[in-house]
Steps between C-alpha positions, in 0.01 A plus 500: 500500500810282507741791557316610817464141620875443459580823684271408789661157527854639488462816709180518704452375851190343646368654822266337752157442353642442152557869425755547222768756588588671171611840628853448374382531138146643504485744792800648677732424211348487152613267225407729212560235235267257678232767543526591131448136401206471740343808337539335159340183635196694625475664159515161329223367723267802493578697182162417348301589812460872431724616785481879544675541837716296737372523858712413803515581869758749626751233590743260340283455191572846362825402330345199325194705408725754329668236284164346408356844421793572272421186299130589478572870442252595773527695828552356848253585775578436867 
């Protein structure tokens, strides 16, 4: 997804071991517009796969899971 790639390049830091630090837009501070577009991207990729639930761990993935679930019109489980 070009939008996410551009945001990582412009805003994220790289920690030792090659870990991408994206907390300034995906964790501690949420870029709602970016998350909404990511949810749409997941829907575009998996809309024909028979998705009935979005499953995530109880962590930073909840926000993105909610936007994806909205696109699929399914519940989120964490």
